[in-house]
C-alpha positions in Angstrom: -2.7 121.9 15.1 -0.1 121.7 12.4 -1.2 119.6 9.4 1.1 118.5 6.5 0.2 117.4 3.1 2.7 115.9 0.6 2.2 116.0 -3.1 4.2 115.5 -6.3 4.9 111.8 -6.2 4.4 109.5 -9.1 6.0 107.1 -11.6 9.3 108.2 -13.2 12.0 106.4 -15.2 15.4 105.9 -13.7 17.4 109.1 -14.2 14.3 111.2 -14.1 13.2 113.9 -11.6 10.4 114.7 -9.3 9.7 117.6 -7.1 7.8 116.8 -3.9 6.0 119.4 -1.9 5.0 119.5 1.8 2.3 122.1 2.4 1.5 123.1 5.9 -1.6 124.5 7.5 -2.7 125.4 11.0 0.7 126.8 11.8 3.7 128.3 10.2 6.7 126.1 9.3 9.0 128.9 10.1 9.5 127.6 13.6 9.9 124.0 12.8 12.7 121.7 11.6 11.3 119.8 8.6 12.4 116.3 7.6 11.7 114.1 4.6 11.5 110.4 5.3 10.8 107.4 3.1 9.7 103.8 3.6 10.1 101.2 1.0 8.3 97.8 1.0 10.0 95.5 3.4 12.3 98.1 4.8 12.3 100.4 7.8 11.6 104.0 7.5 14.7 106.1 6.9 15.6 109.7 7.0 16.3 111.3 3.6 16.9 115.0 4.3 16.1 117.7 6.7 16.1 121.5 6.9 16.1 123.7 10.0 14.7 127.2 10.6 18.1 128.6 9.6 17.9 126.7 6.3 20.8 124.5 7.2 20.3 121.2 5.4 21.5 117.6 5.7 21.1 114.6 3.5 21.4 110.8 3.8 24.5 109.6 2.0 22.4 107.7 -0.5 20.8 110.9 -1.9 23.6 113.4 -1.5 24.3 115.2 -4.8 20.9 114.1 -6.2 18.3 115.5 -3.8 17.8 119.1 -2.7 15.6 120.2 0.2 14.4 123.8 0.4 11.7 125.8 2.2 9.6 128.8 1.2 8.3 130.3 4.4 6.1 132.7 2.5 4.2 129.8 1.0 4.5 127.7 4.1 5.9 124.9 2.0 9.0 122.7 2.0 10.2 121.0 -1.2 12.3 118.0 -2.1 13.8 118.2 -5.5 14.8 114.7 -6.6 17.1 114.3 -9.6 18.9 111.3 -11.1 16.3 109.0 -9.5 17.2 105.3 -9.0 14.9 102.3 -8.6 16.1 102.1 -5.0 14.5 105.5 -4.4 11.1 103.9 -4.7 9.2 104.4 -1.5 6.4 106.3 0.2 7.9 109.7 1.1 6.7 111.6 4.2 7.4 115.0 5.5 7.5 115.6 9.2 7.9 118.6 11.4 9.7 119.0 14.7 8.9 122.0 16.8 11.9 124.0 17.8 13.6 122.6 20.9 11.2 119.6 21.0 13.7 117.0 20.1 11.5 115.0 17.9 9.2 114.9 14.8 5.7 115.1 16.1 3.7 116.0 13.0 3.6 113.9 9.9 1.9 114.0 6.5 0.1 111.2 4.9 2.8 110.3 2.4 3.2 110.3 -1.3 4.3 107.4 -3.4 7.4 107.6 -5.6 8.0 104.8 -8.0 11.2 104.7 -10.1 10.9 102.0 -12.8 11.6 101.4 -16.4 
């Protein structure tokens, strides 16, 4: 059973940077599409970025040019580099994995809190 663990969240000032990690165990991420999602208080969960097995990436309009998703298959880890952080980026960030051809994200991490505040 695939298990995902996020890390790297914390408190950062506006304009700062954080690098989130999503470490997998139980299976290799090589065969999954990986997405980063976030949920802020009082808001619905939203997709932030995703990367597929061919390392094709996509981003929500709100984070384009600021966030970068990448994967290191040798380390079985996916990263989300977040630069130029804004207060509206404050949320719990989750990584999730979708098995190839499954059509949905079936495995989720526990989340890591990102707070952007002065």
